[in-house]
C-alpha positions as CSV (number, residue, x, y, z in Angstrom):
1,M,0.5,-7.4,-26.9
2,E,1.6,-4.6,-24.2
3,S,1.7,-7.0,-20.5
4,H,-0.3,-5.7,-18.3
5,Q,1.3,-5.9,-14.6
6,R,-2.1,-6.4,-12.3
7,T,-2.9,-5.0,-9.2
8,G,-4.1,-6.3,-5.6
9,L,-7.3,-4.6,-6.3
10,E,-7.7,-6.3,-9.4
11,R,-6.4,-9.5,-7.8
12,F,-9.0,-9.0,-5.2
13,S,-12.0,-8.8,-7.5
14,E,-10.7,-12.2,-9.7
15,G,-10.8,-13.6,-6.0
16,A,-14.0,-12.7,-5.5
17,I,-15.2,-13.4,-9.0
18,L,-13.4,-16.7,-8.4
19,I,-15.7,-17.2,-5.2
20,S,-19.0,-16.8,-6.8
21,G,-18.2,-18.7,-9.8
22,M,-17.4,-21.8,-7.3
23,G,-20.9,-20.6,-6.2
24,I,-22.1,-21.1,-9.1
25,L,-21.0,-24.1,-9.5
26,A,-21.7,-25.7,-6.8
27,M,-26.0,-25.1,-7.3
28,S,-25.7,-26.4,-10.5
29,L,-24.0,-29.5,-8.9
30,M,-26.5,-29.6,-6.6
31,V,-29.4,-29.2,-8.6
32,S,-27.9,-31.9,-11.4
33,Y,-28.3,-34.2,-8.5
34,D,-31.7,-33.6,-6.9
35,V,-33.1,-34.1,-10.7
36,L,-30.5,-36.7,-11.2
37,M,-32.1,-38.4,-7.3
38,R,-36.0,-37.4,-7.8
39,F,-35.4,-38.6,-11.5
40,F,-34.2,-42.1,-11.1
41,L,-34.9,-42.8,-7.4
42,D,-37.7,-40.8,-7.0
43,D,-36.0,-39.1,-3.5
44,P,-35.9,-35.6,-4.1
45,Q,-33.0,-33.7,-1.6
46,L,-34.7,-30.9,0.3
47,F,-31.5,-29.4,1.1
48,V,-30.9,-28.5,-2.3
49,D,-33.6,-25.9,-2.5
50,E,-32.2,-24.0,0.6
51,L,-28.8,-24.6,-0.4
52,T,-28.7,-23.1,-3.5
53,S,-31.0,-20.4,-2.2
54,F,-28.2,-19.5,0.0
55,L,-25.5,-19.8,-2.4
56,L,-28.0,-17.4,-5.0
57,V,-28.1,-14.7,-2.6
58,A,-24.1,-15.3,-1.7
59,V,-23.1,-15.5,-5.9
60,I,-25.6,-12.2,-6.7
61,F,-23.8,-10.3,-3.5
62,L,-20.8,-11.1,-3.5
63,G,-20.1,-11.1,-6.8
64,T,-22.4,-6.8,-7.3
65,G,-18.5,-5.3,-6.2
66,P,-15.9,-6.7,-8.4
67,T,-18.4,-6.8,-11.3
68,F,-18.0,-2.8,-10.5
69,Y,-14.9,-2.7,-10.6
70,K,-15.2,-4.4,-13.6
71,G,-17.0,-1.9,-15.2
72,G,-19.5,-5.0,-15.8
73,H,-22.5,-2.9,-14.9
74,I,-25.4,-2.1,-17.8
75,R,-25.4,2.1,-18.0
76,V,-27.8,3.9,-20.2
77,D,-24.7,6.6,-20.9
78,L,-27.3,8.1,-23.8
79,V,-26.8,12.1,-21.8
80,T,-24.0,11.3,-19.4
81,N,-21.8,10.9,-23.0
82,R,-22.7,14.1,-24.4
83,L,-21.8,16.3,-21.2
84,K,-18.1,17.5,-21.7
85,P,-15.6,15.5,-19.7
86,K,-15.6,18.0,-16.3
87,N,-19.0,18.0,-16.2
88,R,-19.5,14.4,-16.9
89,S,-16.8,13.7,-14.0
90,L,-18.9,16.0,-11.5
91,L,-21.4,13.6,-12.2
92,R,-20.0,10.5,-11.8
93,V,-18.8,12.1,-8.2
94,I,-21.9,13.1,-7.7
95,T,-23.5,9.7,-8.2
96,L,-20.3,7.7,-7.2
97,F,-21.4,9.6,-3.0
98,I,-25.1,9.3,-3.5
99,G,-25.0,5.2,-4.2
100,I,-22.4,5.2,-1.3
101,A,-24.1,7.2,1.4
102,L,-27.5,4.5,-0.1
103,L,-25.6,1.4,0.9
104,G,-24.2,2.3,4.1
105,I,-27.8,3.1,5.2
106,I,-29.0,-0.5,3.6
107,T,-26.1,-1.7,4.9
108,Y,-26.7,-0.9,8.3
109,E,-30.2,-1.7,8.0
110,T,-29.1,-5.5,6.8
111,M,-26.7,-6.0,9.4
112,V,-29.3,-4.9,12.0
113,S,-31.1,-7.9,9.8
114,T,-29.2,-10.3,10.3
115,L,-27.9,-9.6,14.1
116,V,-31.8,-9.8,15.2
117,A,-31.8,-13.5,13.0
118,F,-29.5,-14.2,15.3
119,R,-29.5,-13.2,18.5
120,T,-32.9,-14.7,17.9
121,G,-32.1,-18.5,16.7
122,R,-34.0,-18.2,13.1
123,L,-34.1,-21.4,11.1
124,S,-34.6,-21.6,7.6
125,A,-38.3,-23.7,7.0
126,V,-37.2,-27.1,5.9
127,M,-34.0,-28.3,7.0
128,G,-33.5,-25.7,10.1
129,Y,-30.1,-24.4,9.0
130,P,-29.6,-21.1,10.6
131,L,-30.3,-18.2,8.8
132,W,-28.5,-15.3,9.7
133,I,-25.5,-17.2,8.0
134,A,-27.0,-16.8,4.1
135,M,-27.9,-13.4,5.6
136,L,-24.6,-12.0,6.6
137,F,-23.6,-12.2,2.5
138,I,-26.1,-9.3,2.0
139,P,-24.0,-7.1,3.9
140,S,-20.9,-7.9,3.6
141,G,-21.8,-7.5,-0.2
142,L,-23.3,-4.4,0.0
143,V,-19.8,-3.1,1.9
144,L,-17.6,-4.7,-1.0
145,M,-19.4,-2.7,-3.1
146,A,-19.1,0.1,-1.5
147,F,-15.3,-1.0,-1.6
148,F,-15.7,-0.4,-5.0
149,M,-17.3,3.0,-5.5
150,V,-14.8,4.5,-2.7
151,V,-12.3,3.1,-4.9
152,E,-13.3,4.4,-8.0
153,L,-15.0,8.3,-5.8
154,I,-11.4,8.5,-5.8
155,K,-9.9,7.5,-9.1
156,E,-12.2,10.1,-10.6
157,K,-11.4,12.7,-8.2
158,R,-7.5,12.4,-9.3
159,G,-8.6,12.6,-12.4
160,K,-7.4,8.9,-13.4
161,G,-11.6,7.6,-13.1
162,E,-13.7,6.4,-16.3
163,R,-12.5,7.6,-19.8
164,V,-15.6,7.6,-22.2
165,Q,-15.1,7.2,-25.6
166,E,-16.7,10.4,-27.7
167,G,-18.8,9.3,-30.7
168,P,-20.3,5.5,-31.3
169,P,-18.0,2.8,-30.1
170,D,-16.3,1.1,-32.6
171,I,-17.8,-3.0,-33.0
172,S,-15.7,-3.4,-36.7
173,G,-13.8,-5.7,-35.4
174,E,-16.3,-7.6,-33.6
175,I,-18.5,-8.6,-37.1
176,S,-17.3,-12.3,-38.1
177,H,-18.3,-13.0,-41.3
């Protein structure tokens, strides 16, 4: 088995995934606590619904960029696998440019919304938490996603982008008896 020296980007990506995983763990613990308190002591914990919602936003948006970087998003490659490598690379560059542009627009709009929530002092309905804190995870995660898309765009332009094997994948090693 060959050893692989992890790059700074890989460590950064893994750190973001670790933070998302810790968010999932925190949500699980809070929901379990709420269920136990509700069932045994008839004492529902109101903060759990709001905090788990905030954490869910963080987990989703902070996890999308690193997942993209590691190739973990679902792709429909029925057409692209049939293209010549040069055309496939060109299509990838075009779609990355479009994705980065769209993320730029969405990031701007969500940041404006977050700033409005901050300036107006918008609070959550039940516990009165400042909403801008949870909202900030959205543009932050989008910036992270755009960053990893730019990294992939640079790799693609240098000819070091993803390599797609020709033909169907070999899954013979994955089948167990």
